[in-house]
C-alpha positions as a Python dict, from the first residue, in 0.01 Angstrom:
ca = {
    (1, 'V'): (0, 0, 0),
    (2, 'S'): (-362, -85, -58),
    (3, 'P'): (-481, -424, -191),
    (4, 'Y'): (-573, -234, -512),
    (5, 'A'): (-216, -119, -581),
    (6, 'Y'): (-151, -370, -855),
    (7, 'E'): (-4, -116, -1100),
    (8, 'A'): (274, 137, -1080),
    (9, 'A'): (483, 351, -1317),
    (10, 'A'): (817, 524, -1278),
    (11, 'A'): (1050, 771, -1453),
    (12, 'V'): (1399, 910, -1390),
    (13, 'N'): (1455, 1271, -1282),
    (14, 'P'): (1744, 1374, -1513),
    (15, 'V'): (1850, 1646, -1267),
    (16, 'D'): (1976, 1404, -998),
    (17, 'G'): (1917, 1061, -1142),
    (18, 'S'): (1658, 963, -884),
    (19, 'L'): (1373, 732, -973),
    (20, 'V'): (1018, 856, -901),
    (21, 'A'): (736, 600, -886),
    (22, 'V'): (360, 668, -885),
    (23, 'L'): (112, 417, -747),
    (24, 'A'): (-209, 374, -553),
    (25, 'G'): (-169, 445, -181),
    (26, 'G'): (-292, 283, 137),
    (27, 'S'): (-654, 398, 106),
    (28, 'Q'): (-916, 379, -166),
    (29, 'G'): (-882, 673, -403),
    (30, 'L'): (-529, 765, -284),
    (31, 'T'): (-247, 811, -534),
    (32, 'V'): (109, 880, -421),
    (33, 'A'): (458, 944, -558),
    (34, 'V'): (767, 783, -405),
    (35, 'P'): (1128, 895, -478),
    (36, 'V'): (1418, 647, -484),
    (37, 'S'): (1768, 796, -473),
    (38, 'T'): (2070, 671, -667),
    (39, 'G'): (2182, 512, -338),
    (40, 'S'): (1865, 301, -335),
    (41, 'T'): (1721, 506, -51),
    (42, 'V'): (1341, 516, -64),
    (43, 'G'): (1192, 853, 38),
    (44, 'G'): (863, 942, 190),
    (45, 'T'): (539, 940, -5),
    (46, 'V'): (391, 1253, -159),
    (47, 'V'): (13, 1265, -203),
    (48, 'L'): (-96, 1333, -560),
    (49, 'R'): (-461, 1247, -504),
    (50, 'A'): (-616, 1244, -158),
    (51, 'A'): (-813, 944, -38),
    (52, 'N'): (-1186, 973, -22),
    (53, 'P'): (-1347, 1024, 320),
    (54, 'P'): (-1418, 704, 518),
    (55, 'L'): (-1677, 500, 333),
    (56, 'S'): (-1990, 353, 489),
    (57, 'P'): (-2125, 76, 266),
    (58, 'P'): (-2355, 34, 91),
    (59, 'S'): (-2455, 396, 26),
    (60, 'S'): (-2107, 540, -34),
    (61, 'P'): (-1934, 505, -372),
    (62, 'F'): (-1640, 278, -427),
    (63, 'A'): (-1323, 467, -526),
    (64, 'N'): (-1006, 338, -685),
    (65, 'T'): (-718, 474, -891),
    (66, 'V'): (-550, 265, -1162),
    (67, 'T'): (-311, 284, -1463),
    (68, 'P'): (-74, 551, -1323),
    (69, 'A'): (169, 723, -1558),
    (70, 'I'): (456, 970, -1520),
    (71, 'G'): (693, 1169, -1740),
    (72, 'I'): (970, 1401, -1617),
    (73, 'D'): (1128, 1690, -1810),
    (74, 'A'): (1490, 1809, -1804),
    (75, 'N'): (1416, 2044, -1511),
    (76, 'G'): (1273, 1768, -1295),
    (77, 'I'): (907, 1868, -1337),
    (78, 'A'): (688, 1561, -1364),
    (79, 'T'): (349, 1525, -1526),
    (80, 'T'): (153, 1241, -1364),
    (81, 'G'): (-181, 1083, -1450),
    (82, 'W'): (-413, 800, -1352),
    (83, 'M'): (-773, 682, -1399),
    (84, 'A'): (-1008, 753, -1108),
    (85, 'D'): (-1284, 496, -1077),
    (86, 'V'): (-1576, 612, -867),
    (87, 'N'): (-1918, 452, -900),
    (88, 'G'): (-2189, 703, -992),
    (89, 'S'): (-1938, 923, -1174),
    (90, 'P'): (-1746, 907, -1501),
    (91, 'R'): (-1430, 696, -1477),
    (92, 'T'): (-1195, 968, -1588),
    (93, 'I'): (-826, 1047, -1613),
    (94, 'E'): (-688, 1295, -1359),
    (95, 'M'): (-349, 1462, -1394),
    (96, 'R'): (-119, 1662, -1173),
    (97, 'R'): (229, 1807, -1184),
    (98, 'L'): (505, 1735, -932),
    (99, 'N'): (842, 1899, -873),
    (100, 'T'): (1057, 1591, -830),
    (101, 'N'): (1356, 1800, -711),
    (102, 'T'): (1170, 1899, -397),
    (103, 'M'): (900, 1632, -409),
    (104, 'T'): (627, 1896, -384),
    (105, 'T'): (301, 1901, -581),
    (106, 'I'): (219, 2184, -818),
    (107, 'G'): (-135, 2317, -788),
    (108, 'G'): (-404, 2266, -530),
    (109, 'A'): (-568, 1950, -669),
    (110, 'P'): (-558, 1704, -956),
    (111, 'T'): (-706, 1829, -1284),
    (112, 'S'): (-971, 1616, -1450),
    (113, 'M'): (-958, 1540, -1821),
    (114, 'A'): (-1334, 1465, -1830),
    (115, 'D'): (-1446, 1764, -2040),
    (116, 'G'): (-1809, 1685, -1963),
    (117, 'L'): (-1778, 1309, -2015),
    (118, 'A'): (-2108, 1149, -1920),
    (119, 'T'): (-2159, 922, -1621),
    (120, 'D'): (-2059, 558, -1684),
    (121, 'Y'): (-1836, 654, -1978),
    (122, 'I'): (-1467, 579, -1943),
    (123, 'Q'): (-1124, 733, -2000),
    (124, 'Y'): (-854, 472, -1955),
    (125, 'G'): (-484, 397, -1990),
    (126, 'P'): (-293, 729, -1983),
    (127, 'L'): (48, 738, -2146),
    (128, 'I'): (280, 1036, -2101),
    (129, 'A'): (565, 1152, -2323),
    (130, 'V'): (811, 1439, -2263),
    (131, 'T'): (1003, 1575, -2562),
    (132, 'P'): (1368, 1690, -2564),
    (133, 'G'): (1226, 2043, -2601),
    (134, 'G'): (1039, 2002, -2270),
    (135, 'A'): (685, 1979, -2406),
    (136, 'T'): (447, 1717, -2267),
    (137, 'A'): (179, 1505, -2433),
    (138, 'A'): (-56, 1238, -2301),
    (139, 'G'): (-260, 971, -2476),
    (140, 'W'): (-550, 746, -2379),
    (141, 'Y'): (-878, 601, -2503),
    (142, 'E'): (-1225, 707, -2402),
    (143, 'T'): (-1574, 574, -2468),
    (144, 'T'): (-1833, 800, -2624),
    (145, 'S'): (-2130, 572, -2659),
    (146, 'F'): (-2287, 269, -2493),
    (147, 'S'): (-2190, 59, -2793),
    (148, 'D'): (-1832, 68, -2672),
    (149, 'T'): (-1699, 300, -2938),
    (150, 'N'): (-1347, 379, -2812),
    (151, 'N'): (-1176, 696, -2932),
    (152, 'A'): (-797, 736, -2933),
    (153, 'I'): (-717, 1072, -2774),
    (154, 'V'): (-395, 1277, -2748),
    (155, 'R'): (-353, 1600, -2560),
    (156, 'A'): (-67, 1848, -2510),
    (157, 'F'): (22, 2037, -2194),
    (158, 'A'): (210, 2366, -2167),
    (159, 'P'): (450, 2427, -1873),
    (160, 'G'): (293, 2524, -1542),
    (161, 'N'): (10, 2437, -1308),
    (162, 'L'): (-247, 2220, -1491),
    (163, 'E'): (-524, 2411, -1311),
    (164, 'D'): (-426, 2734, -1486),
    (165, 'V'): (-609, 2850, -1798),
    (166, 'G'): (-435, 2758, -2122),
    (167, 'V'): (-197, 2498, -1981),
    (168, 'V'): (-418, 2199, -2078),
    (169, 'K'): (-456, 2208, -2457),
    (170, 'A'): (-757, 2080, -2657),
    (171, 'K'): (-807, 1707, -2705),
    (172, 'Q'): (-719, 1566, -3045),
    (173, 'Q'): (-901, 1252, -3161),
    (174, 'L'): (-684, 1028, -3377),
    (175, 'D'): (-931, 767, -3499),
    (176, 'E'): (-1239, 781, -3717),
    (177, 'V'): (-1573, 795, -3535),
    (178, 'T'): (-1660, 441, -3636),
    (179, 'R'): (-1346, 281, -3492),
    (180, 'A'): (-1272, 113, -3159),
    (181, 'A'): (-932, 259, -3093),
    (182, 'A'): (-665, 322, -2829),
    (183, 'V'): (-329, 498, -2810),
    (184, 'A'): (-76, 215, -2805),
    (185, 'D'): (241, 425, -2763),
    (186, 'L'): (371, 781, -2754),
    (187, 'V'): (728, 839, -2881),
    (188, 'P'): (897, 1177, -2832),
    (189, 'G'): (1101, 1296, -3128),
    (190, 'S'): (1306, 1595, -3225),
    (191, 'G'): (1208, 1936, -3098),
    (192, 'N'): (863, 1911, -2948),
    (193, 'L'): (713, 1650, -3179),
    (194, 'V'): (545, 1336, -3043),
    (195, 'T'): (454, 1039, -3260),
    (196, 'A'): (134, 864, -3149),
    (197, 'F'): (61, 505, -3250),
    (198, 'E'): (-311, 428, -3258),
    (199, 'Y'): (-432, 70, -3264),
    (200, 'G'): (-794, -4, -3341),
    (201, 'A'): (-1058, -204, -3518),
    (202, 'T'): (-1365, -111, -3718),
    (203, 'L'): (-1675, -199, -3523),
    (204, 'N'): (-1839, -400, -3800),
    (205, 'S'): (-1559, -611, -3944),
    (206, 'Q'): (-1326, -602, -3644),
    (207, 'A'): (-1034, -553, -3884),
    (208, 'A'): (-741, -455, -3667),
    (209, 'G'): (-497, -189, -3782),
    (210, 'C'): (-238, 62, -3668),
    (211, 'R'): (-212, 425, -3768),
    (212, 'V'): (45, 687, -3683),
    (213, 'A'): (-4, 1059, -3617),
    (214, 'T'): (237, 1335, -3520),
    (215, 'L'): (152, 1594, -3253),
    (216, 'D'): (334, 1921, -3185),
    (217, 'A'): (329, 1899, -2806),
    (218, 'S'): (427, 2264, -2769),
    (219, 'T'): (107, 2386, -2934),
    (220, 'G'): (-127, 2086, -2923),
    (221, 'G'): (-169, 2082, -3299),
}
């Protein structure tokens, strides 16, 4: 692995009980998935995000991927995510689906969650929850101003290739505009409901607080 692979995440495929880990790979900008069988056999890596072309400092941008996340539904379909950090571009969350039964990626490339996020703004810390009903939701924080106003964001995902129209639902902002907030946890509940815990502070008084919101991950509402 690369010297930047200081974070990893893992989830269990309920179909066969295997563990699937996601982490940075051996090159800058590379993200991979690695299966581990119930017999503790480590499988080969599957590329979720390709490495950038060879870099020639100082003109080429630095690329890194951090804060990986993964959730796997009852059919073994994983939703994975990470933050891609490339100088000169927004630092944004990318997501991709993976069939953990066959360890094959779904779709031709990762799907960015940028939605027109401006250069030098940040999306960070994806969390992924899969409900018993098979719906998927993700949560993170993103900056929307140079005064470091963080917004707590949740988003639902329908089944299928994230590149297809209608699979990625609209973003939902949990906090007030004046708050510095982040999604602290996502807890799947009955049906397709996900409870999101938002932790934040008002920018003026820095009074910390926690709020709770419920998302229907099957519709995004």
